[in-house]
C-alpha positions in Angstrom: 69.9 89.9 51.5 71.1 93.4 50.5 74.2 95.0 52.0 73.1 98.6 52.9 76.3 99.5 54.7 78.3 102.2 53.0 82.1 101.7 52.7 84.0 104.4 54.4 86.0 106.8 52.2 89.7 107.1 52.5 89.1 110.5 54.2 86.8 109.0 56.8 89.2 106.1 57.4 92.1 108.6 58.0 89.9 110.7 60.3 88.8 107.7 62.3 92.5 106.7 62.7 93.8 110.1 63.8 91.0 111.8 65.7 91.8 110.2 69.1 95.6 110.5 68.8 97.3 112.4 71.5 99.0 115.6 70.5 101.3 117.9 72.5 99.5 121.3 72.4 100.4 124.2 74.7 101.9 121.8 77.4 98.4 120.4 78.1 98.3 116.7 78.6 95.5 114.7 77.2 94.9 116.9 74.1 93.6 115.0 71.1 93.5 115.8 67.4 89.7 116.1 67.6 90.1 118.9 70.2 91.7 121.2 67.6 90.6 119.8 64.2 87.3 119.2 62.5 87.0 117.2 59.2 85.4 118.7 56.2 84.1 116.7 53.2 86.0 118.0 50.1 87.9 115.1 48.6 87.1 111.5 49.6 90.7 110.4 48.9 92.2 112.9 51.4 91.2 114.2 54.8 90.7 118.0 54.9 90.7 119.5 58.4 89.7 122.9 59.7 91.9 123.8 62.6 91.4 126.1 65.7 95.1 127.0 66.2 98.0 127.0 63.8 100.2 125.4 66.4 98.3 122.2 65.8 100.3 121.6 62.5 103.6 120.6 64.0 101.9 118.6 66.8 99.8 116.8 64.2 102.8 116.1 62.0 104.5 114.5 65.0 101.5 112.5 65.9 101.1 110.9 62.5 104.7 110.9 61.3 105.5 108.1 58.8 101.9 107.0 58.4 100.4 110.1 56.8 101.6 113.1 54.8 100.5 116.5 56.1 100.3 119.7 54.0 98.6 123.0 54.6 96.5 124.7 51.9 94.5 127.9 52.3 92.7 127.3 55.6 92.9 123.5 55.6 95.3 120.9 56.8 95.3 118.1 54.3 96.1 114.6 55.6 96.8 111.8 53.0 98.3 108.4 53.1 102.1 108.6 53.2 103.8 107.9 49.9 106.7 105.5 49.9 110.4 106.5 49.9 110.3 107.4 46.2 106.9 109.0 46.0 105.0 105.8 45.2 
């Protein structure tokens, strides 16, 4: 028996974890990360997101605080697994 299932990349795992998280955007209740961000395949070890409004950055940071690191580069928000206290 051959296992044909592809293992999800780190980027896919991060997206699957954050896409349905609630975020506080423009005082609208029920907003989710997937309403304002779309994943783009660039680096399988980090999740690159295109975003509709720059205001999503602080809302996303609050939604994933402690579990993921957020940075912005060019036109992408980059989400990666949080490093430990000392960068490890």
